[in-house]
N, C-alpha and C positions, 0 to 999 in steps of 0.2 A: 504493500500500500504506500502511496506517495505521502510525503510529509504533510501536504495540505489536505489530502483526503482523510488523514488521521486527525489532523488538528480541527477539522470542521465538525467532528463528532462531539455531541453534547452528552454530559451525564444527565440523562433524561429524568432520573429519579430526583436528583438534587434540584434541577432546573424547574421541574414541575412543582415541587414544594416551595421553591423560592417565589415563583410567579403567583402561586395560589395565596401565599401569605401576603404578598404585596397587594393583590386585589382586595383581599379581606380588610387589610389595614386601611387602605385608602377609601374604599367604598363605605365601610361601616364606621370606622373610628375617626377618620379625618373629614370625610364629606358628610357624615351623619346620614347616610342613605340606607334604606331598608333592603336594597337589592340592586339588580342591574338589568338593563334592557340591551339587547344585541340585535343588530340587523344581520340576518343570516341569508346567505346567497346560495348555499349548497357547495361553496368553495372550501378549500382546505383551511384558510386563515380564520374565517368566521366560525368554522366548525371547531377548530382548536380552542379559540377564545371561549366559545360556549362551554366546552368541556371543562376548561380551567375555571370558569366562573361558577359552574355547578359545584366543583370541588371546594371553591372558596366560600360560596354563599348558600349552597343548597339548591336543589332543583326547584323548590317552591318559591324561591326568591329571585329567580331568573325568568325573564319573559323574552321570548324570541319573536322577531317580526320579519316576515317576508314581505318585501315591498316591490312587487313586480309592476311593470308597465307593459304597454302593448308590444314593445320590442324585446322583452325578456324571453329567454328560453324556458319552455315548460319544464325542462330537466332541472332547472334551479329550484323550483318549488317542490318538485318530487324529492330531490335530495335533501332539501331543508326539512321536509316532513319526516323523512327517514331519520335524519339527525336528531330532531327534537323528540321523536318517539323513543329513540335509542337511549337518550339521556333523561327521559321523563320530564321534559320542559314544555310548558304551554307555548304553542305557536299561533300567532295571530297573523292572518293574511290581510294586507291593506293595499289594494290596487291603487296606485297613484296616477293611473292614466287620466282620469277626469281632472285631477289637479293640474297635470302637465298640459292638458288641452286648454284649460282656463288660462294658464300662464302664457300660452302661445308657443310652447316648446316645439311642437311638431310642425306648426306653420313656419316658424323661423328655420327649423332644420331643413324642411323641404326647399325653401327659398335658397338656402346656402348650397345645398346639394345641386340644385339646378344651375348654379353658376358654373359647375364642372360638367354636369350632364343635363342639358336642357330638356331632354326627353324623359327624365326620371319620372316614374309612376309610383307614388308612395303606396298604392294599393297592392301592387304585384312585385315591384323590384325590392331588392335588399342591398344594403350598403355596409361598408366597414372602412375604417381608417387603417392603413398599414404603412410600415416603414420598409426600407430596402431589406434584402435578404440577410441571412445570418452573417454577422461580422467575422466569424471564423473563416468564411469562404472568400469574402472579398471586401474591400473597403467601400464606404458609402456614407454620405452625409445623412443626418436625421431629417430627411425631407419627407413629409407625409404625402401619400397618394390615397385617393379615394377609389375603392374597388366597388364596382356595381355588378350585381348578380341578377340576371333576368332569366326566367324559366325558358329553357330550350336554346339559350345562347351562351357562347363562351364568356368568361369573366372579362370585364373591361376595367382598365385602371388609368387614372389620370393624376398627374402631380397637381396638387391644389395651389391655386393662387392664394396669397395671404388672406384676402378678405373672405374667401370661401372657407378656408381652414378655420379662421378665427370665429366665423359665424357658426360652423358646425360644432366646434368645441364649446362655445358659449351656450348654445342650445342644449347640447347633451349634458353639460354641467348642471343644468337645472334639475336633472334627474337625481343627482347625488344630493343637491341642496334641499330638494323636496323631501327626500328620504330622511335626511337629518332633522328637518323640521318636524316630521311626523314622529321620529324617535324621541325627540325632546318633549313633545306633547305627551306621549305615552309615559315617559320617564317621570315627568313632573306630576302627572296624575297619581303615580304610585309612590312618589318620593324615592325614586330609584336613580342610580347613576347611568349615564350612557357610556357603554364600554366599546371602545374602538377595536378594529381588527387589522390595522396596517402592520406589515412586517418591515424589516429594515430596507429591503429592496425598494419597496413602494415609498416609504417615507424619505429616505436619503436621496433617491433619484427622482422624486417629484411625481410619482404615479398615484396621485390622489387629487381631490378637488378641495381647494381652500374653502372652509366653512361649509363643506359638504361632508364627505366621509372623513375629512381631516378635522372636523369640528366635534370633538367628543370630550368626555371628562377624563378618560384614562386610556392609555395605549399599552396593554400588558405584553405584547409580543413585538414591539417596535425595535427591539435590539436583536431580534432573531433573523438570520438569513433564511431564505425560502427553504433551502435544504434542511435547516435545523427545525423549521416548522413541521416538516414531514416527520422528522425523528420524534418530536414530542407528540404529534398527532397519533402515530402508531402506539406510543406508550400509553396514552390516555384512552385508547379504544375508539377513536373516530372510525365510523364505518368504512370498510374497504372500498366501496363504490365511490366515496368522496375522495379518498386518498388516490385512487387510480384515475380520477377525472383530470383531464388536461386543464390547467388554469386558464380561465377566459375573462374577458372584460364584461361580457353580458350587458353591453351598453348599446350596441348597434344591432340593427335588424338582421344582418348577416353575422354568423358566429365568428368571433375573432379571438385567437389565443393571445395571452399576455406577451408571449415571445414575439409574435409577428406584429403586434400592435405597438410594443414599446421597448422590450428588453433586448431583442435581437440575438440573444445567445441563450442556449439551454441553461436552466438554473444550476444544474449539476456542475457545469464548468464556470459559469459566471460567479457563483459564490466562492469557489475555490480561488479564482483569480483575485477577487476582491479581498479575500482573507490574506492572500499573499501580499497585497498592497498594505493591509493593516499591519502585517508583521515586518514591513520594511524590506521585503525581498525585491531584488531587481527583476525586471521583466524577463531577462534571460534565465534567471533562477526559477521563476514561476513556470516558464515554458519547459524547461528541462524536467521539472517535477511532475508536470501534467502531460508530458509527451506532445507538446504543441510547438509550433514555430514561434520564434520571438516576435515576428511581425504580427501574428495573430493576437498575442498577448498585448502588444503595443496598441492595437486597435481597440481592444476591449477596455484596457485601463484608461485610454483617452476618452472613450465614450462614457465611462462611469464618472470621470472627473468633469466632463462637459455637462452632463445631466445634473450633477450636484450643483455646479456653478450656475447654470441657467435657470434652475428652479428654486434658488435660495429664497426668493421672495415668497414662495408658498409656505416656507417654514418660519418666516419673519413675523413676529407679533405686531399688532398695530403700533405704528411709531407715534411718539408724542414728545413734546418739548418739556424739559424740566422746569 
């Protein structure tokens, strides 16, 4: 086993206990809340957080919410149901489609999509944002393309002009902000804390919506790389169907994996390269340890640093004068 493959392993027993005690201390003793609410998507991160919250607070003091909208995959609700049944947690389904329609989300989204594809039909076509292919294969800037999938036709892709891209992002970010608004409403009714589900990959590289899924009371797994999330999920008994599911964004009408939408490298390698950076290893040392070419590691480390730099404003609290 390589040095980095060994170093990324977590003592799951100790880490589970540490996070569990942290949730309990902050939710009950510091925030003075009776329990916690969690938005569950059927994904690995929210599933792990729910399992940890149950250990910390008890299943009767945790309420899970599935907050689908018309572009959500039915699989997400099915897996969320399996998860909450497994951990004996109440699941409340709150379809936010009417709220998003009232906010103009889908109208604004359609208008921005039609700047790239004037013939876009929201009733039959599906779309997703994608970045260039795997960074391990070839270099490429983080320039988003819009992929359009129409029944009976090959997939079409176009690089987005800035106005169209910003319009699509602004419209879809309404989804996460509406979900967080609903979670806080439900939490305040119960005197519960809102427990977030972001891991380190998402938080440090800016894969979240400011005052959306980033607007929570606590982030118990924010220090864990995705690979480590899987380690803990297996330890605490997250259902295998969730563990085996490919991580998705579940934001766009066409299914999009987190790798093709944002990270561009398989998590198993991305996390080990990142850990090598944390340990002060040179790119050549990382490459030798993982059996990669130095040029591949150069591209991945540069991408990590660029995303951290360009998304710093997402992690910046509101500025104020002293």
